[in-house]
KEMAR-363106 format. One record per residue (C-alpha): residue number from 0; x negated, y negated, z negated. Coordinates in steps of 0.1 Angstrom, whole numbers, padded with zeros to 4 digits. Example, Ala and Ser with C-alpha at 12.3 -4.5 7.8 and 13.67 -1.06 7.14 Angstrom:
pos X Y Z
0 -0123 0045 -0078
1 -0137 0011 -0071
//
This chain:
pos X Y Z
0 -2039 0494 0871
1 -2064 0477 0848
2 -2066 0482 0811
3 -2053 0447 0805
4 -2024 0453 0828
5 -2015 0485 0810
6 -2017 0467 0777
7 -1995 0439 0789
8 -1968 0463 0800
9 -1964 0479 0766
10 -1944 0451 0750
11 -1922 0450 0780
12 -1916 0487 0777
13 -1907 0483 0741
14 -1882 0456 0749
15 -1867 0477 0777
16 -1864 0508 0755
17 -1846 0487 0729
18 -1822 0472 0754
19 -1813 0506 0767
20 -1808 0520 0732
21 -1785 0492 0723
22 -1765 0494 0756
23 -1760 0531 0750
24 -1747 0523 0714
25 -1723 0496 0726
26 -1710 0518 0755
27 -1701 0545 0730
28 -1686 0519 0706
29 -1664 0505 0733
30 -1653 0540 0745
31 -1641 0548 0710
32 -1622 0515 0708
33 -1607 0520 0742
34 -1594 0554 0732
35 -1577 0537 0701
36 -1549 0525 0724
37 -1543 0561 0737
38 -1544 0575 0702
39 -1518 0549 0691
40 -1496 0556 0720
41 -1496 0593 0714
42 -1494 0591 0676
43 -1525 0612 0671
44 -1529 0599 0635
45 -1554 0625 0623
46 -1577 0616 0652
47 -1574 0579 0642
48 -1591 0585 0609
49 -1617 0609 0624
50 -1626 0583 0650
51 -1633 0556 0624
52 -1654 0580 0604
53 -1674 0591 0635
54 -1679 0556 0648
55 -1697 0546 0616
56 -1726 0569 0623
57 -1730 0558 0660
58 -1753 0529 0652
59 -1778 0548 0629
60 -1780 0576 0655
61 -1789 0552 0683
62 -1814 0534 0661
63 -1831 0567 0652
64 -1832 0578 0688
65 -1849 0545 0698
66 -1874 0547 0669
67 -1883 0582 0680
68 -1888 0571 0716
69 -1910 0542 0706
70 -1931 0563 0684
71 -1935 0592 0708
72 -1938 0574 0741
73 -1954 0541 0731
74 -1972 0549 0699
75 -1954 0519 0684
76 -1967 0522 0648
77 -2003 0515 0661
78 -1994 0483 0679
79 -2007 0450 0667
80 -1990 0417 0659
81 -1995 0403 0694
82 -1977 0433 0709
83 -1947 0428 0687
84 -1945 0391 0693
85 -1946 0397 0731
86 -1920 0425 0728
87 -1897 0401 0711
88 -1902 0375 0738
89 -1895 0400 0766
90 -1864 0411 0747
91 -1851 0376 0745
92 -1855 0372 0782
93 -1834 0404 0788
94 -1806 0390 0767
95 -1801 0357 0785
96 -1770 0370 0805
97 -1761 0398 0780
98 -1725 0401 0768
99 -1734 0410 0732
100 -1767 0392 0726
101 -1762 0388 0688
102 -1755 0425 0684
103 -1786 0434 0705
104 -1807 0411 0683
105 -1795 0430 0653
106 -1803 0463 0669
107 -1839 0450 0676
108 -1842 0442 0639
109 -1829 0476 0629
110 -1854 0494 0651
111 -1883 0472 0642
112 -1879 0474 0605
113 -1879 0512 0607
114 -1914 0509 0622
115 -1930 0479 0605
116 -1937 0473 0568
117 -1913 0449 0552
118 -1941 0423 0548
119 -1937 0418 0586
120 -1900 0409 0583
121 -1904 0373 0594
122 -1890 0354 0623
123 -1922 0362 0643
124 -1913 0399 0646
125 -1875 0401 0641
126 -1845 0378 0647
127 -1842 0362 0613
128 -1824 0335 0631
129 -1805 0341 0664
130 -1823 0332 0696
131 -1795 0335 0721
132 -1763 0314 0719
133 -1730 0332 0719
134 -1710 0302 0730
135 -1691 0303 0763
136 -1699 0339 0773
137 -1675 0349 0800
138 -1656 0381 0795
139 -1637 0404 0819
140 -1609 0406 0810
141 -1609 0373 0792
142 -1610 0373 0754
143 -1574 0360 0752
144 -1543 0355 0774
145 -1523 0323 0775
146 -1485 0319 0779
147 -1468 0286 0786
148 -1432 0285 0774
149 -1425 0252 0792
150 -1432 0267 0826
151 -1427 0304 0818
152 -1390 0305 0812
153 -1389 0294 0775
154 -1404 0306 0742
155 -1383 0338 0740
156 -1393 0350 0774
157 -1430 0342 0768
158 -1430 0361 0735
159 -1414 0391 0753
160 -1439 0389 0781
161 -1470 0389 0758
162 -1460 0423 0743
163 -1452 0439 0777
164 -1486 0427 0790
165 -1504 0449 0765
166 -1495 0477 0787
167 -1486 0504 0762
168 -1473 0535 0780
169 -1449 0543 0752
170 -1417 0522 0756
171 -1402 0499 0731
172 -1370 0510 0714
173 -1354 0476 0719
174 -1378 0448 0726
175 -1351 0422 0731
176 -1338 0430 0697
177 -1372 0428 0681
178 -1380 0395 0699
179 -1347 0382 0684
180 -1360 0392 0650
181 -1392 0373 0657
182 -1373 0342 0667
183 -1351 0344 0636
184 -1382 0348 0613
185 -1399 0318 0630
186 -1367 0298 0626
187 -1367 0307 0589
188 -1403 0297 0586
189 -1395 0262 0600
190 -1363 0262 0579
191 -1342 0258 0610
192 -1360 0226 0621
193 -1378 0237 0652
194 -1404 0213 0665
195 -1398 0200 0700
196 -1417 0221 0726
197 -1444 0198 0740
198 -1457 0201 0776
199 -1490 0216 0763
200 -1472 0243 0743
201 -1490 0276 0747
202 -1493 0310 0730
203 -1529 0323 0729
204 -1531 0360 0722
205 -1563 0381 0719
206 -1564 0405 0749
207 -1569 0437 0728
208 -1546 0445 0699
209 -1564 0456 0667
210 -1557 0492 0659
211 -1558 0506 0623
212 -1541 0536 0609
213 -1506 0539 0624
214 -1503 0503 0635
215 -1514 0479 0663
216 -1517 0442 0655
217 -1512 0415 0681
218 -1529 0384 0669
219 -1526 0349 0684
220 -1520 0313 0678
221 -1492 0290 0689
222 -1503 0255 0700
223 -1478 0227 0703
224 -1490 0191 0706
225 -1514 0186 0677
226 -1501 0215 0656
227 -1513 0251 0656
228 -1497 0281 0639
229 -1516 0314 0638
230 -1495 0346 0639
231 -1499 0383 0637
232 -1473 0409 0648
233 -1477 0445 0637
234 -1464 0471 0662
235 -1455 0505 0649
236 -1436 0537 0659
237 -1400 0538 0650
238 -1398 0575 0641
239 -1380 0584 0673
240 -1408 0583 0698
241 -1407 0546 0706
242 -1424 0513 0696
243 -1410 0485 0676
244 -1422 0451 0662
245 -1424 0455 0625
246 -1429 0419 0612
247 -1444 0386 0620
248 -1470 0371 0597
249 -1471 0333 0599
250 -1490 0324 0567
251 -1528 0321 0572
252 -1533 0338 0538
253 -1514 0369 0548
254 -1533 0370 0581
255 -1565 0367 0562
256 -1555 0397 0540
257 -1553 0419 0572
258 -1591 0415 0573
259 -1598 0422 0537
260 -1629 0443 0532
261 -1608 0466 0509
262 -1591 0480 0540
263 -1602 0503 0569
264 -1620 0488 0598
265 -1601 0478 0630
266 -1607 0491 0664
267 -1605 0467 0693
268 -1619 0469 0729
269 -1641 0438 0731
270 -1665 0431 0759
271 -1676 0399 0742
272 -1672 0404 0704
273 -1684 0369 0696
274 -1654 0356 0715
275 -1631 0376 0693
276 -1648 0364 0661
277 -1647 0328 0673
278 -1610 0331 0680
279 -1604 0346 0645
280 -1625 0319 0628
281 -1603 0293 0644
282 -1572 0307 0627
283 -1591 0318 0595
284 -1617 0291 0590
285 -1625 0302 0554
286 -1633 0338 0564
287 -1670 0343 0569
288 -1682 0355 0603
289 -1700 0383 0585
290 -1667 0397 0572
291 -1650 0394 0606
292 -1678 0413 0624
293 -1676 0440 0596
294 -1639 0444 0599
295 -1642 0448 0637
296 -1663 0478 0631
297 -1696 0460 0636
298 -1710 0465 0601
299 -1747 0461 0609
300 -1740 0427 0625
301 -1719 0418 0595
302 -1748 0428 0572
303 -1773 0408 0593
304 -1752 0376 0591
305 -1745 0381 0554
306 -1782 0383 0548
307 -1787 0350 0567
308 -1759 0334 0547
309 -1775 0347 0514
310 -1809 0331 0522
311 -1791 0299 0533
312 -1774 0298 0499
313 -1807 0306 0480
314 -1823 0276 0498
315 -1795 0253 0487
316 -1791 0264 0451
317 -1813 0268 0420
318 -1795 0291 0395
319 -1810 0324 0385
320 -1798 0360 0389
321 -1783 0373 0357
322 -1767 0405 0345
323 -1730 0407 0356
324 -1704 0404 0328
325 -1686 0435 0317
326 -1695 0468 0301
327 -1728 0483 0314
328 -1724 0513 0337
329 -1741 0546 0330
330 -1749 0550 0367
331 -1751 0515 0382
332 -1767 0483 0370
333 -1751 0452 0382
334 -1764 0416 0385
335 -1753 0385 0402
336 -1760 0349 0410
337 -1734 0327 0392
338 -1731 0304 0422
339 -1726 0332 0447
340 -1693 0352 0450
341 -1710 0387 0453
342 -1725 0412 0429
343 -1757 0433 0435
344 -1756 0469 0424
345 -1785 0493 0420
346 -1785 0530 0410
347 -1803 0536 0377
348 -1832 0561 0375
349 -1816 0579 0346
350 -1778 0583 0340
351 -1758 0585 0309
352 -1756 0620 0293
353 -1720 0624 0303
354 -1727 0618 0340
355 -1734 0650 0359
356 -1746 0636 0392
357 -1777 0626 0412
358 -1788 0596 0432
359 -1781 0612 0465
360 -1746 0623 0454
361 -1739 0587 0443
362 -1750 0574 0477
363 -1728 0600 0494
364 -1698 0587 0474
365 -1704 0551 0486
366 -1706 0565 0522
367 -1674 0583 0517
368 -1657 0550 0507
369 -1668 0535 0541
370 -1654 0564 0560
371 -1619 0566 0545
372 -1589 0544 0545
373 -1594 0521 0515
374 -1557 0510 0517
375 -1566 0477 0501
376 -1576 0493 0468
377 -1614 0500 0472
378 -1640 0474 0476
379 -1663 0477 0507
380 -1700 0474 0501
381 -1730 0463 0521
382 -1759 0487 0517
383 -1795 0472 0519
384 -1829 0488 0518
385 -1861 0469 0510
386 -1841 0438 0500
387 -1864 0409 0493
388 -1852 0382 0468
389 -1872 0353 0455
390 -1889 0361 0422
391 -1884 0326 0408
392 -1846 0332 0409
393 -1848 0361 0384
394 -1845 0354 0347
395 -1871 0371 0325
396 -1844 0390 0308
397 -1829 0404 0340
398 -1863 0414 0354
399 -1870 0433 0322
400 -1837 0451 0325
401 -1843 0460 0362
402 -1878 0474 0355
403 -1864 0494 0325
404 -1833 0509 0342
405 -1847 0514 0378
406 -1885 0512 0379
407 -1886 0535 0410
408 -1868 0511 0432
409 -1877 0476 0419
410 -1911 0462 0429
411 -1927 0428 0420
412 -1947 0416 0450
413 -1955 0381 0437
414 -1933 0358 0457
415 -1905 0383 0460
416 -1888 0411 0441
417 -1883 0440 0464
418 -1853 0463 0457
419 -1857 0495 0476
420 -1819 0503 0477
421 -1790 0480 0468
422 -1753 0476 0473
423 -1736 0442 0475
424 -1699 0436 0472
425 -1674 0409 0465
426 -1673 0397 0429
427 -1641 0404 0409
428 -1630 0399 0373
429 -1634 0433 0356
430 -1600 0445 0347
431 -1609 0452 0310
432 -1620 0415 0306
433 -1588 0404 0325
434 -1566 0423 0301
435 -1585 0411 0270
436 -1581 0375 0279
437 -1547 0375 0295
438 -1513 0366 0282
439 -1483 0389 0282
440 -1473 0380 0318
441 -1509 0386 0331
442 -1512 0419 0312
443 -1479 0431 0326
444 -1489 0422 0362
445 -1524 0437 0359
446 -1511 0470 0345
447 -1485 0472 0372
448 -1511 0465 0398
449 -1535 0491 0382
450 -1510 0518 0385
451 -1501 0509 0420
452 -1538 0511 0429
453 -1540 0546 0415
454 -1508 0557 0434
455 -1519 0543 0467
456 -1554 0558 0464
457 -1538 0591 0456
458 -1516 0590 0487
459 -1547 0582 0507
460 -1562 0614 0493
461 -1586 0597 0468
462 -1589 0603 0431
463 -1610 0577 0413
464 -1623 0602 0388
465 -1631 0576 0360
466 -1599 0557 0354
467 -1612 0534 0327
468 -1602 0498 0331
469 -1638 0486 0334
470 -1641 0504 0368
471 -1614 0483 0384
472 -1615 0446 0392
473 -1590 0418 0399
474 -1594 0398 0431
475 -1588 0361 0435
476 -1554 0371 0449
477 -1545 0390 0417
478 -1548 0424 0433
479 -1564 0453 0414
480 -1592 0470 0433
481 -1613 0500 0423
482 -1651 0496 0426
483 -1669 0523 0407
484 -1675 0553 0430
485 -1698 0577 0413
486 -1670 0601 0403
487 -1645 0597 0432
488 -1632 0629 0448
489 -1607 0638 0475
490 -1574 0644 0457
491 -1570 0677 0474
492 -1603 0689 0459
493 -1590 0684 0423
494 -1571 0709 0402
495 -1544 0691 0382
496 -1533 0712 0352
497 -1511 0709 0322
498 -1528 0716 0288
499 -1517 0751 0278
500 -1500 0755 0244
501 -1524 0763 0215
502 -1523 0800 0204
503 -1517 0787 0169
504 -1511 0752 0155
505 -1544 0748 0136
506 -1563 0749 0169
507 -1548 0716 0180
508 -1564 0700 0149
509 -1598 0715 0154
510 -1611 0690 0179
511 -1623 0719 0201
512 -1606 0729 0234
513 -1588 0763 0232
514 -1587 0766 0270
515 -1613 0768 0297
516 -1621 0737 0318
517 -1637 0739 0353
518 -1655 0710 0368
519 -1626 0699 0390
520 -1599 0704 0364
521 -1579 0673 0355
522 -1553 0670 0328
523 -1531 0639 0335
524 -1515 0640 0300
525 -1550 0631 0286
526 -1550 0598 0304
527 -1530 0581 0277
528 -1556 0589 0250
529 -1583 0567 0266
530 -1562 0542 0285
531 -1533 0532 0264
532 -1547 0523 0230
533 -1534 0487 0230
534 -1496 0484 0224
535 -1490 0457 0252
536 -1509 0477 0277
537 -1492 0509 0267
538 -1457 0493 0270
539 -1464 0480 0305
540 -1479 0513 0317
541 -1450 0534 0304
542 -1425 0509 0319
543 -1440 0512 0354
544 -1461 0543 0356
545 -1451 0570 0331
546 -1451 0596 0359
547 -1489 0592 0364
548 -1492 0610 0330
549 -1474 0641 0344
550 -1491 0667 0365
551 -1460 0669 0388
552 -1468 0635 0405
553 -1503 0646 0414
554 -1494 0681 0426
555 -1465 0667 0447
556 -1489 0642 0463
557 -1514 0669 0471
558 -1487 0690 0488
559 -1477 0660 0510
560 -1513 0655 0520
561 -1519 0692 0527
562 -1489 0692 0550
563 -1507 0666 0571
564 -1483 0638 0564
565 -1501 0605 0568
566 -1488 0577 0546
567 -1478 0543 0559
568 -1499 0515 0542
569 -1487 0481 0552
570 -1512 0452 0545
571 -1482 0428 0541
572 -1452 0428 0518
573 -1425 0454 0524
574 -1400 0425 0522
575 -1414 0410 0554
576 -1407 0441 0575
577 -1378 0436 0599
578 -1363 0469 0587
579 -1360 0454 0552
580 -1346 0421 0563
581 -1328 0416 0596
582 -1322 0453 0604
583 -1307 0456 0570
584 -1283 0428 0578
585 -1300 0400 0559
586 -1298 0365 0573
587 -1329 0345 0584
588 -1325 0324 0553
589 -1325 0355 0531
590 -1356 0368 0549
591 -1374 0335 0542
592 -1365 0337 0506
593 -1383 0370 0501
//
């Protein structure tokens, strides 16, 4: 073989190694998702949480393996521009009939950017734009199943069939009863005025249910004439070893909340993930594709698509990055683009004197949040390294701030500002600002939500650490979410104590503690002193959450967790559950009212 032939084979070898690395990753990803059905059937709840945590690291492990292979076997870091351009072209050719081409392109980017300097991050060397279309990729089994009530024995029979076709080995307690509940809920949704079933009426249901925590979600859309109604049906265990339908969600807003980034990621067995995302986009057109990929456990693809959306927005806007409103953090510095619904967070080089932590510890806290069940109360984040943003979009004031608080990770390279490490998350209204500007009704609602957030996090074995209002935000749906992670701990790692009586009265007036305090000691009765200074806030908190100021709540919650009892967290109103409406004897009209 001539020297030119050997040289020409190197780009092809690079492409082949990357395809093999990606295929190994997605094979393991699908294996984990396929076992989700079995874990659900057998109620192996502790394994559910462990599987989500383990799956997160699959991608980085495969990328690292591939980088090592390219460096060791092909001396990849010494290759020139021509080699990398040719490697990309060979890779594109290998993806023509691939089932997950968009994911494979992202894998190529991840490997390449570990080897090349960021100045090479252009469309010549990576997939800044997708090269392979994901339209009309055939899947086996198909992405969704179809049922036709007109020829399939009617609507009730079609609904019953679609649940049986999932093939769960654990039987239903009473599927006919549950289908009746579904029919009554649908009747209530239409207020008793059912539309006439057209000849084209069909129920389209995604082939794989979506598994999360202790539930399985069957998601589909009903098509009748020119009308379409998306639906989601959670399936749960009834406590007696059998399955039951728990509710039916018919409002697009509620279905969208199932895919909120403040919740744990789903598991679904998808041969062609783009088909699932396209289906979901049809029933949730306002949900970005990046968020859907992320919620399906494909976080790197979600991040890649987010970055493309960000640059698209930057090209079609002209406002400048500014410091985010609110009280400055002692660990994180936050900035934003007013026209964009996300904030950018960087870790400061030096922390406030009261913060006993390190940069690595803070990064580990953010990783912990991705691995646990966020129960709708912690914001998910996208983590970026070497993030390039146009210098012209930074105000002089913000640039001065960034170079002051984090000079080790902020670089000015002329056309771009390079941020070595950054977190990006959905923008919310800081709770302290919300309370300062709200009327009595808003204050009451926000304080109620704040306490509920703390309770639900506690039951999920998370203690926020710093409970100050500024560390929580209010979403566009009015939900309170925690977003400051540098002090979070597992609840079971905390030592909740009562303040012991002072040996003599004068010690209480001295301002000095008369008792020893370890690092993980927490005194709930102290919460009131720094949280409840404003009368209206205090009144609302005492009305709803007085028990959070007592050590008994926290110790009792710890005992429940240590016994291995996994809490049920329903991403839909309790009032919509069949057990709280029809099974309790309510009528369809009453169920609709709640």
